[in-house]
C-alpha positions as CSV (number, residue, x, y, z in Angstrom):
1,M,14.7,-10.0,-3.7
2,R,14.2,-8.2,-0.4
3,F,10.8,-6.9,0.6
4,L,9.9,-4.1,2.9
5,P,7.2,-5.0,5.5
6,G,4.4,-2.7,6.5
7,G,0.9,-1.9,5.8
8,S,-1.9,0.5,6.6
9,C,-5.7,0.5,6.8
10,R,-6.4,3.6,4.9
11,H,-9.0,3.7,2.1
12,P,-7.4,2.8,-1.2
13,H,-8.4,6.1,-2.8
14,D,-7.1,8.3,0.1
15,P,-3.6,9.8,-0.2
16,P,-1.1,7.8,1.7
17,H,0.5,10.5,3.8
18,G,0.1,9.2,7.4
19,G,1.4,6.2,9.3
20,I,3.7,3.7,7.5
21,D,2.6,5.1,4.1
22,G,3.9,8.5,5.1
23,V,7.2,7.0,6.2
24,Y,7.7,5.3,2.9
25,T,6.7,8.4,0.9
26,A,9.1,10.5,3.0
27,K,11.9,8.1,2.5
28,Y,11.4,7.0,-1.2
29,G,9.5,10.0,-2.6
30,Q,6.3,10.7,-4.4
31,K,7.4,8.4,-7.2
32,L,6.8,5.3,-5.1
33,E,3.2,6.4,-4.4
34,D,2.7,7.1,-8.1
35,D,4.1,3.7,-9.1
36,V,1.7,1.9,-6.7
37,R,-1.3,3.8,-7.9
38,E,-0.3,3.3,-11.6
39,Q,0.1,-0.5,-11.0
40,I,-3.3,-0.8,-9.3
41,W,-5.0,1.1,-12.1
42,K,-3.2,-0.9,-14.8
43,Y,-3.6,-4.4,-13.4
44,F,-6.6,-4.2,-10.9
45,D,-9.0,-1.7,-12.5
46,G,-8.2,0.9,-10.0
47,E,-8.8,-1.0,-6.7
48,L,-6.7,-3.7,-5.0
49,L,-9.2,-5.7,-3.0
50,V,-8.6,-7.5,0.3
51,G,-7.1,-10.8,-0.5
52,Q,-5.1,-9.5,-3.5
53,A,-1.5,-8.4,-3.4
54,T,1.0,-6.9,-5.8
55,F,4.5,-5.5,-5.5
56,V,6.3,-2.4,-6.8
57,P,10.0,-2.1,-7.3
58,I,11.7,0.4,-5.0
59,D,15.2,-0.1,-6.4
60,E,17.4,-2.9,-7.8
61,K,17.3,-4.9,-4.6
62,R,14.0,-4.1,-2.9
63,D,10.3,-4.3,-3.7
64,L,7.3,-3.0,-1.7
65,I,4.5,-5.5,-1.2
66,V,1.1,-3.9,-1.4
67,A,-1.7,-5.9,0.2
68,P,-4.8,-4.2,1.7
69,T,-6.2,-5.6,5.0
70,M,-9.6,-3.9,4.8
71,R,-11.6,-2.1,2.2
72,V,-13.1,0.6,4.3
73,P,-11.1,1.9,7.3
74,M,-12.8,1.4,10.6
75,S,-11.9,0.8,14.2
76,I,-11.3,-2.8,15.2
77,A,-11.0,-2.0,18.9
78,S,-14.1,-4.1,19.8
79,T,-13.3,-7.0,17.6
80,P,-11.2,-10.1,18.4
81,E,-8.6,-9.2,15.8
């Protein structure tokens, strides 16, 4: 199994059209976004929380790991992270 790295800090209910999310949607199509949303609704009651992760198949050889890093997007410019 080969996983694609990446992530974003968008709100989980916002459409993923910018940053790395936009790159994946442009490359793999709207179906990938729809599959991610469907899995989150089906297995996580509509919200994948920080600390949780899941994966969605892209094709026979690759999966996309989905793991949020923050619940609400905000600047981390003044934090030690």
